[in-house]
C-alpha positions in Angstrom: -4.8 -30.8 -5.1 -6.4 -31.0 -1.7 -7.6 -27.7 -0.1 -6.8 -25.6 -3.2 -9.2 -24.5 -5.9 -7.5 -24.1 -9.3 -8.8 -21.2 -11.3 -6.1 -20.9 -14.0 -3.2 -22.7 -15.0 -0.8 -20.1 -16.3 2.6 -21.3 -17.6 5.2 -19.7 -15.3 8.8 -19.2 -15.7 10.9 -19.9 -12.6 8.3 -18.2 -10.5 9.1 -16.5 -7.0 6.1 -16.9 -4.6 5.3 -13.8 -2.4 3.0 -14.3 0.7 1.4 -12.0 3.0 -1.0 -11.8 6.0 -2.2 -8.9 8.2 0.3 -7.9 10.8 1.9 -4.9 12.4 1.5 -1.6 10.5 0.1 -3.9 7.9 3.2 -3.9 6.3 3.0 -7.2 4.5 -0.6 -7.0 3.5 -0.3 -3.4 2.2 2.9 -4.4 0.2 1.3 -7.6 -1.3 -2.0 -5.8 -2.2 -0.2 -3.0 -3.8 1.8 -5.5 -5.8 -1.4 -7.1 -7.0 -3.0 -3.8 -8.0 0.2 -2.2 -9.7 1.0 -5.3 -11.8 -2.7 -6.1 -12.6 -2.2 -9.5 -11.4 -4.9 -12.2 -11.9 -6.2 -14.9 -9.6 -5.1 -18.3 -10.5 -5.9 -20.3 -7.4 -7.6 -20.0 -4.0 -7.0 -21.8 -0.6 -10.2 -23.2 0.7 -10.9 -21.6 4.1 -13.4 -23.8 5.9 -10.7 -26.0 7.2 -8.9 -23.2 9.0 -11.5 -20.6 9.8 -14.9 -20.6 11.4 -17.5 -17.7 12.3 -17.0 -16.0 15.5 -20.0 -13.6 15.2 -22.9 -12.5 12.8 -22.8 -9.1 10.7 -25.6 -6.7 10.6 -26.2 -4.5 7.6 -29.5 -2.6 7.0 -31.0 -4.3 10.0 -30.5 -7.8 8.6 -28.4 -10.3 10.3 -26.1 -12.8 8.5 -23.1 -14.9 9.0 -20.0 -13.3 7.4 -18.2 -14.8 4.8 -14.9 -16.6 5.8 -11.5 -14.9 5.2 -10.0 -15.5 1.7 -6.7 -16.8 0.7 -6.0 -16.1 -2.9 -2.9 -16.8 -5.5 -2.3 -14.0 -8.1 0.0 -14.5 -10.8 1.9 -11.8 -13.0 3.9 -12.7 -16.1 7.4 -10.8 -16.1 7.6 -10.0 -19.9 11.0 -8.3 -19.5 12.8 -10.5 -17.0 13.6 -14.2 -16.1 11.3 -14.7 -13.1 7.4 -14.7 -13.0 5.7 -13.8 -9.7 3.1 -15.4 -8.0 1.4 -13.6 -4.6 -0.5 -15.3 -2.1 -2.6 -12.9 0.0 -4.9 -13.8 2.8 -7.0 -11.1 4.8 -6.7 -13.1 8.2 -4.4 -15.3 9.8 -5.5 -18.8 10.8 -5.5 -20.3 14.3 -1.7 -21.1 14.4 -2.6 -24.4 16.1 -3.3 -25.4 12.5 -0.5 -23.6 10.9 1.4 -26.6 9.6 -1.4 -28.0 7.7 -2.4 -24.3 6.2 1.2 -23.9 5.3 1.4 -27.4 3.7 -1.5 -26.5 1.5 0.4 -23.4 0.3 3.7 -25.1 -0.1 1.9 -27.9 -2.0 0.7 -25.2 -4.6 4.2 -23.7 -4.4 5.7 -27.2 -5.4 3.1 -27.6 -8.2 4.2 -24.4 -9.9 7.8 -25.1 -9.3 8.3 -21.8 -7.2 12.1 -20.9 -7.2 12.1 -18.9 -4.0 9.6 -18.1 -1.3 9.5 -14.5 0.1 7.6 -13.2 3.0 7.1 -9.6 4.4 6.8 -8.5 7.9 7.3 -5.3 10.2 10.4 -4.5 12.1 9.4 -2.5 15.2 12.2 -0.3 16.1 13.0 2.8 18.6 12.7 5.2 15.8 10.7 8.1 14.9 8.0 8.0 12.2 9.8 11.1 10.5 12.8 9.0 9.8 13.7 7.2 7.0 12.7 3.5 7.2 15.4 0.8 7.0 14.9 -2.7 5.4 16.0 -5.8 7.5 16.4 -9.3 5.9 16.6 -13.0 7.2 16.8 -15.9 5.2 16.6 -19.8 5.3 20.2 -20.3 4.7 23.7 -18.6 4.7 24.0 -18.9 1.2 20.9 -17.0 0.5 21.9 -14.5 2.9 25.1 -13.9 1.3 23.7 -13.7 -2.1 21.4 -10.7 -0.9 24.0 -8.9 0.8 24.7 -6.6 -2.2 21.5 -5.1 -1.7 22.8 -3.3 1.4 19.9 -4.5 3.6 20.3 -4.8 7.5 20.5 -8.4 8.4 18.2 -9.6 11.5 21.1 -11.7 13.2 18.8 -12.7 16.2 15.1 -12.4 17.0 11.8 -13.8 16.2 9.1 -13.0 13.4 5.7 -13.6 15.0 2.5 -14.7 13.1 2.3 -16.4 9.8 4.4 -13.9 8.2 7.4 -15.1 10.3 6.2 -18.8 10.8 5.5 -19.6 7.1 9.1 -19.4 6.2 10.3 -21.7 9.1 7.7 -24.2 8.1 8.7 -23.9 4.3 12.5 -24.4 5.4 11.7 -27.7 7.2 9.9 -28.9 3.9 13.0 -28.1 2.0 12.1 -24.7 0.3 14.4 -21.7 0.0 13.3 -18.1 1.0 13.9 -15.0 2.7 11.7 -12.2 4.8 11.9 -8.5 4.1 11.0 -6.7 7.3 10.0 -2.9 7.0 11.1 -0.8 9.9 8.3 0.9 11.9 8.3 3.0 15.1 7.4 1.1 18.2 4.7 3.6 19.0 2.8 3.0 15.6 2.8 -0.6 15.5 -1.2 -0.5 15.3 -1.4 2.0 12.6 -1.0 1.3 8.8 2.6 2.3 7.7 2.8 2.9 3.9 6.3 4.2 4.4 7.6 0.7 5.5 5.6 -0.9 2.6 7.3 1.4 0.3 10.9 0.7 1.2 10.1 -3.1 1.4 8.8 -3.0 -2.3 11.8 -0.8 -3.3 14.2 -3.5 -2.0 12.0 -6.4 -3.7 12.1 -4.6 -7.0 15.9 -4.5 -6.8 16.1 -8.0 -5.9 13.5 -9.3 -8.6 14.9 -6.9 -11.1 11.6 -5.2 -12.0 10.2 -2.0 -11.8 7.4 -1.0 -9.5 5.6 2.4 -9.6 5.6 3.3 -5.9 3.9 7.1 -6.4 0.7 6.7 -5.1 2.2 4.6 -1.9 4.6 7.5 -1.4 1.7 9.8 -1.6 -0.1 7.7 1.3 3.0 7.5 3.4 3.5 11.4 3.3 -0.3 11.8 4.2 0.1 9.3 7.1 3.2 11.2 8.5 1.5 14.6 8.2 -1.5 13.1 10.2 0.6 11.5 12.8 2.4 15.1 13.4 -0.9 16.6 13.7 -2.2 14.1 16.3 1.1 14.3 18.3 1.0 18.0 18.3 -2.6 18.2 19.2 -1.9 15.8 22.1 1.4 17.6 23.0 3.2 14.1 23.1 6.5 14.8 21.2 7.7 11.4 20.6 5.5 8.8 22.7 7.3 6.1 24.6 4.6 3.5 24.1 2.0 2.7 21.4 -0.4 5.3 20.4 -4.0 4.2 21.7 -7.0 3.0 20.0 -8.9 6.5 20.3 -6.0 8.2 18.8 -5.8 5.8 16.1 -9.4 6.4 15.2 -8.8 10.1 15.0 -6.1 9.5 12.4 -8.2 7.2 10.4 -11.1 9.7 10.5 -8.8 12.5 9.4 -7.3 10.2 6.6 -10.6 9.4 5.2 -11.4 13.2 4.9 -8.2 14.3 3.1 -6.7 11.1 1.4 -5.8 12.2 -2.4 -6.5 9.1 -4.3 -4.5 8.5 -7.2 -6.5 8.9 -10.6 -6.3 5.2 -11.3 -7.8 4.1 -7.8 -10.7 6.9 -8.5 -11.3 5.2 -11.8 -11.4 1.7 -10.2 -13.9 2.9 -7.5 -16.1 4.6 -9.9 -16.2 1.6 -12.1 -17.1 -0.6 -9.2 -19.9 1.6 -8.2 -21.4 1.4 -11.7 -20.9 -2.4 -11.5 -22.7 -2.8 -8.4 -25.6 -0.8 -9.6 -26.6 -3.8 -11.8 -24.8 -6.5 -9.7 -24.9 -5.8 -6.0 -22.4 -8.9 -5.4 -19.8 -6.5 -6.5 -20.4 -4.4 -3.4 -18.2 -6.5 -1.3 -15.1 -5.8 -3.6 -16.0 -2.1 -3.5 -16.1 -2.0 0.2 -12.8 -3.7 0.4 -11.4 -1.2 -2.1 -12.8 1.7 0.0 -11.5 0.5 3.2 -8.1 -0.1 1.6 -7.7 3.5 0.8 -9.5 4.7 4.1 -12.0 6.6 2.1 -15.3 4.7 3.1 -16.7 7.6 5.0 -16.3 9.9 2.1 -18.6 7.4 0.0 -20.6 6.2 2.7 -23.9 7.7 1.5 -23.3 6.7 -2.2 -22.3 3.1 -1.1 -25.6 2.7 1.1 -27.7 4.2 -1.7 -26.8 0.9 -3.6 -28.9 -1.3 -1.4 -31.7 1.2 -1.2 -32.0 1.2 -4.9 -31.9 -2.7 -4.8 -34.7 -2.6 -2.3 -36.9 0.0 -4.1 -36.4 -2.0 -7.3 -37.6 -5.2 -5.6 -41.0 -3.4 -4.3 
C-alpha cells in the first residue's frame, strides 16, 4: 500500500477509525493519546512522513546539532472483546501543509478501506464564550443526515452551521467526498484558553464516544488533570486580577501555568510506573529516551524529571570514554 508501512495485520471486527491531530486545546490529540494508553492499543501501521513534512530547523542537545525527526503518523488497534466493533486510532503529532491534504488523507483512507473501517470519527475543539469552571458540552456534526439522526439519542449539541479548521475538520470532508461515513465530536473550550491544553474537553468527548461505541473508558486520571488545570487557571486569573478575560490568555501566562503544572501534577500510579520503566530501559538503550521525553511532555512533568533525564546522556558519554 503506497505511503503506508504495515507492521501488523490484525483480524478486525467492523472497526471504527478514530483520527486526531494537534489543535486548539489539544482536545483531539489528548483524547486519542488517552485512548491508546488506556486501551493499551498496539501499533499496526505507519504513515510515511517524508512526502508531507520537511525539516525547518536543526535541533541542539548537549551542544550537538542534528536534524530533527519528521513528525509521526501511526495507526493503533484495539480488539474489543466485549463488543461488536474493534477500534483503530490514527495519531499524528503534527498537521501537514494543507496544500497536500488530499494526498495525505488519501493515504489514510486507503488504509481505512483495507481494514474495512465501518465509520470514521474525528475529534476537535469548539471554542465558546463560556468560563473554564463551567461543565463542557459536546457538539457533533456528521457526513449525512441519517447518521446525525442516529446519534441524536446521545443528547449532543448539533453543530448546524460553521466550520472546523485544520486536519481534524478537513479529513472528514475529504473522506465524505470519497464515499466514507463519519462524524466529528467537538469538545467545548473557553475562547480565552484556546492555546492551553484542555483535559476537561477531552474527558467529555471520550465520555460521549464511550456511549456511542458502547465501551467502558476509565477517565479517572484525565479528570484529575482537568481539576488541576482548572485550579491553575483560577490561580493565574486571581494573580492577574483578570476575572474572566475577553480574549485568549497570552503566551507568558500560558508558560506560568505550564511551569506550575509541572511542579504539582499528581501522576496516576500507572503513569509513574511507565515513566520509571522507560528510564530503566533508556539506561541500557538510549534510543528509548525519545519515547520517554514524549511521555514526560505529555504529562507536563519534564521539569520535574529533567536532571534525571539529562543524566542518561552523561552516563552514555562517560561509558564511551
